[in-house]
C-alpha positions in Angstrom: -18.0 35.3 -46.3 -21.3 36.4 -45.6 -22.6 33.3 -45.0 -20.6 33.1 -41.7 -22.4 36.3 -40.5 -25.6 35.1 -41.0 -24.7 31.6 -39.3 -23.3 33.8 -36.2 -27.0 35.2 -35.9 -29.3 32.5 -36.7 -27.6 29.4 -35.3 -28.9 30.2 -32.0 -32.1 30.2 -33.1 -32.0 26.9 -34.8 -31.4 28.0 -38.4 -28.8 27.1 -40.8 -26.6 29.4 -43.3 -25.3 28.0 -45.9 -24.0 29.2 -49.5 -24.7 26.7 -52.2 -22.3 27.2 -55.3 -23.3 25.9 -58.3 -20.7 25.1 -61.2 -21.3 25.0 -64.6 -25.4 23.8 -65.2 -27.1 23.1 -67.9 -29.7 25.6 -67.8 -31.1 27.8 -70.6 -28.5 30.5 -69.4 -26.1 28.2 -70.7 -27.3 27.0 -73.8 -25.9 29.0 -75.7 -22.6 28.1 -74.5 -23.2 24.2 -73.9 -21.4 22.9 -77.1 -17.8 25.0 -75.7 -18.4 23.6 -71.8 -19.2 20.2 -72.9 -15.9 20.0 -74.9 -14.2 21.7 -72.2 -15.7 19.0 -69.3 -14.8 16.0 -72.4 -11.1 17.0 -72.1 -10.9 17.2 -68.3 -12.2 20.7 -66.8 -14.1 18.7 -64.0 -13.7 15.3 -62.7 -17.4 14.6 -62.7 -17.6 14.4 -66.8 -20.8 15.8 -67.5 -22.4 19.2 -67.0 -25.1 19.8 -63.7 -28.4 19.4 -63.8 -30.8 22.0 -62.1 -31.6 18.8 -60.1 -28.1 18.7 -58.6 -28.2 22.2 -57.0 -32.1 21.0 -55.7 -30.8 18.0 -53.8 -28.0 20.2 -52.4 -30.6 22.5 -51.2 -33.3 20.1 -50.3 -30.6 18.2 -48.0 -29.2 21.7 -46.4 -33.0 22.5 -45.7 -34.4 19.4 -44.2 -31.1 19.6 -41.6 -29.2 16.8 -43.0 -25.6 18.7 -42.2 -26.6 20.8 -38.9 -23.6 21.0 -37.9 -21.5 22.1 -40.8 -23.1 25.7 -40.2 -21.9 28.8 -42.2 -20.4 26.3 -44.8 -20.1 27.0 -48.5 -21.1 23.6 -50.6 -20.0 23.2 -54.0 -22.4 22.0 -56.1 -20.0 21.8 -59.0 -19.1 18.6 -60.2 -15.2 19.1 -58.7 -14.9 22.0 -60.9 -12.8 23.8 -58.3 -10.9 21.2 -57.8 -6.9 22.0 -58.5 -5.5 19.5 -61.2 -2.1 18.3 -60.3 
């Protein structure tokens, strides 16, 4: 992962590197398929039963930028409502 390379280079300087991976976020880009995603989410596509909002991703970015997770350097953070969780 590229974020790990950045982490190796930047962490000694006190700079965190993270990869924020958003899921289905309700924006102008997803407006055309909103109903399709809303139906699939209602059917259980994601454990969190709603589309993400830009603010959801922003909160992750702010927490990382603020240094709230400084010891978790080089990590990918999924802000996806659980989209990538395997369903058993």
